[in-house]
C-alpha positions in Angstrom: 7.7 -36.2 -32.1 11.5 -37.1 -31.5 12.2 -39.1 -27.8 13.4 -35.6 -26.2 10.3 -33.7 -27.3 8.0 -36.2 -26.1 9.0 -36.5 -22.3 8.8 -32.5 -22.4 5.9 -32.5 -23.6 4.7 -34.7 -21.0 5.6 -32.7 -18.2 4.5 -29.3 -19.6 0.7 -31.1 -20.0 1.3 -32.5 -16.5 1.8 -28.5 -15.4 -1.1 -26.9 -16.8 -3.3 -29.4 -16.1 -1.9 -28.9 -12.3 -2.5 -25.1 -12.9 -6.0 -25.1 -14.1 -6.9 -27.7 -11.0 -4.7 -25.7 -8.3 -6.0 -21.8 -9.9 -9.2 -23.0 -9.8 -9.3 -24.5 -6.4 -7.2 -21.3 -5.0 -7.9 -18.6 -7.0 -4.8 -17.3 -8.9 -3.3 -15.1 -6.1 -3.4 -17.9 -3.4 -2.1 -20.4 -6.0 1.6 -21.0 -5.6 4.3 -22.4 -8.1 5.3 -24.9 -5.4 1.3 -25.8 -5.6 1.3 -26.5 -8.8 4.4 -28.4 -9.4 3.7 -30.7 -6.2 0.1 -31.3 -8.0 2.0 -32.4 -10.9 4.8 -34.0 -9.4 7.2 -32.4 -10.5 9.8 -30.0 -9.8 10.4 -25.7 -9.7 12.7 -26.4 -11.9 10.6 -28.3 -14.2 8.2 -25.5 -14.1 10.9 -22.7 -14.8 12.2 -25.2 -17.8 8.6 -24.4 -19.6 7.4 -21.4 -18.3 9.3 -18.1 -17.4 6.8 -16.9 -14.3 3.7 -18.1 -12.9 1.9 -15.3 -14.7 3.1 -17.2 -18.4 1.8 -20.7 -16.8 -1.7 -19.2 -16.1 -1.9 -17.5 -19.7 -0.9 -21.0 -21.4 -3.4 -22.7 -18.8 -6.7 -20.8 -20.1 -5.5 -21.6 -23.8 -5.1 -25.5 -22.3 -8.3 -25.3 -20.5 -9.6 -23.7 -23.5 -8.1 -26.3 -26.0 -9.9 -28.6 -24.1 -13.0 -27.2 -23.6 -13.7 -26.8 -27.0 -12.7 -30.7 -27.2 -15.4 -31.7 -25.1 -17.9 -29.6 -26.5 -17.6 -30.7 -30.0 -17.5 -34.5 -28.8 -20.8 -34.0 -27.1 -24.6 -35.4 -28.3 -26.0 -32.2 -28.7 -23.2 -31.3 -31.5 -24.6 -33.7 -33.8 -28.1 -32.9 -34.0 -29.4 -31.8 -37.0 -32.0 -28.9 -35.9 -30.0 -25.7 -34.5 -32.9 -25.1 -31.8 -32.0 -28.4 -30.5 -28.3 -27.8 -30.6 -28.5 -24.4 -28.4 -31.3 -26.1 -25.6 -28.7 -29.3 -26.5 -25.7 -26.9 -24.9 -27.4 -26.0 -22.1 -28.1 -29.2 -20.9 -24.8 -30.2 -21.4 -23.6 -27.4 -19.8 -25.7 -29.0 -16.9 -25.1 -32.3 -17.0 -21.1 -31.8 -16.2 -22.2 -30.1 -13.0 -20.2 -32.7 -11.6 -17.7 -33.8 -8.6 -16.7 -30.7 -6.3 -16.6 -27.1 -7.4 -13.3 -27.0 -8.9 -14.0 -29.9 -11.3 -16.7 -27.7 -13.2 -16.0 -24.1 -12.6 -14.4 -21.4 -15.1 -10.7 -21.3 -15.2 -11.1 -18.1 -17.6 -13.8 -17.2 -14.8 -12.1 -17.2 -11.6 -8.9 -16.0 -12.9 -10.2 -13.3 -14.8 -12.4 -11.6 -11.4 -9.4 -11.4 -9.4 -6.3 -10.3 -12.2 -8.2 -8.2 -14.4 -6.6 -5.1 -13.4 -3.4 -6.6 -11.7 -2.8 -8.9 -14.6 -3.4 -7.6 -17.8 -2.1 -10.2 -20.4 -4.2 -12.5 -18.3 -7.3 -10.3 -18.5 -6.8 -10.5 -22.4 -6.5 -14.2 -22.8 -9.9 -14.7 -20.7 -11.6 -12.7 -22.5 -10.3 -14.4 -25.6 -11.0 -17.6 -25.0 -14.7 -16.8 -23.3 -15.3 -15.3 -26.5 -14.7 -17.6 -28.8 -16.1 -20.1 -27.0 -19.5 -17.4 -27.0 -18.8 -17.2 -30.5 -19.2 -20.8 -31.4 -22.5 -20.7 -29.3 -23.2 -17.9 -31.5 -23.2 -19.6 -34.6 -26.1 -22.3 -33.8 -28.4 -19.6 -32.2 -28.0 -17.7 -35.6 -28.5 -20.3 -37.7 -31.5 -21.1 -34.8 -32.6 -17.2 -35.1 -32.9 -17.6 -38.8 -35.4 -20.0 -38.6 -37.5 -19.6 -35.3 -37.6 -15.8 -35.1 -35.9 -14.2 -38.3 -37.6 -10.8 -37.2 -36.5 -10.4 -33.6 -34.2 -7.8 -32.5 -31.9 -9.2 -30.6 -28.6 -10.7 -31.9 -27.0 -13.5 -31.6 -23.6 -12.8 -30.8 -25.7 -10.8 -27.9 -27.4 -13.9 -26.8 -24.5 -16.3 -26.8 -22.4 -13.6 -24.2 -25.9 -13.0 -22.2 -24.8 -17.2 -21.9 -21.8 -17.5 -20.6 -22.8 -14.3 -17.9 -25.7 -16.5 -16.9 -23.4 -19.4 -16.9 -19.6 -17.3 -14.6 -23.1 -16.1 -12.3 -24.2 -19.4 -12.1 -20.4 -20.8 -11.1 -19.9 -17.7 -8.3 -23.4 -18.9 -6.7 -22.4 -22.3 -6.6 -19.1 -21.2 -4.7 -21.1 -19.2 -2.4 -23.7 -22.3 -1.8 -20.5 -25.0 -2.2 -22.9 -27.3 -4.1 -24.0 -27.3 -7.9 -27.5 -27.2 -7.2 -27.8 -23.1 -7.8 -25.8 -23.6 -10.8 -28.0 -25.9 -12.6 -31.4 -23.9 -11.6 -29.7 -21.2 -13.5 -29.1 -23.1 -16.0 -32.4 -24.7 -16.2 -33.6 -20.5 -16.3 -31.4 -20.2 -18.9 -32.9 -23.0 -21.1 -36.5 -21.1 -20.6 -35.0 -17.9 -21.9 -33.9 -19.5 -25.3 -37.2 -21.3 -25.5 -38.6 -17.9 -25.2 -36.4 -16.4 -27.5 -36.5 -19.3 -30.1 -40.5 -20.0 -30.0 -41.8 -21.6 -32.9 -40.8 -23.3 -36.0 -40.7 -20.8 -39.1 -39.6 -23.5 -42.0 
């Protein structure tokens, strides 16, 4: 990385971090370029140097959010567990553990944006679908391994179970916003854990 590229990348990252925070706080429609710039401590000139529009910034922010989430879950202790069922349950426990701070700090940027923009901004919808689906796919691989060991004859698919988990999570975030606190989301995750325990009932090895 040369001397010119490094500051440009740093300002881009600041804008993306700011966009994630502002959109999670206000929603996509209410988030203004000026708000993102103020949060980042940068000028509108800097913003438009990196992004052609608010929509372009939002799409890049979706990728940025997803990459940070991947790194967070890759580093989580449950990912090192040998038992695939323990990893699946550990994933749910970890999701509950990170329900910390104010609502914008733990709710999902992707779910927030797609609820608003699925019809008005198709490119945002596509980006959100991609990253939600990719995250579900990562979980589905652990579920598939656990299913092969604990419930090989069950009719359900790992893909459907993984997508169901994301539906629970997104619904939990909506309820947390409605009730203005994380407790209801934590309760939903406890129920999701019980669901996975039912799907994967006994060691078949």
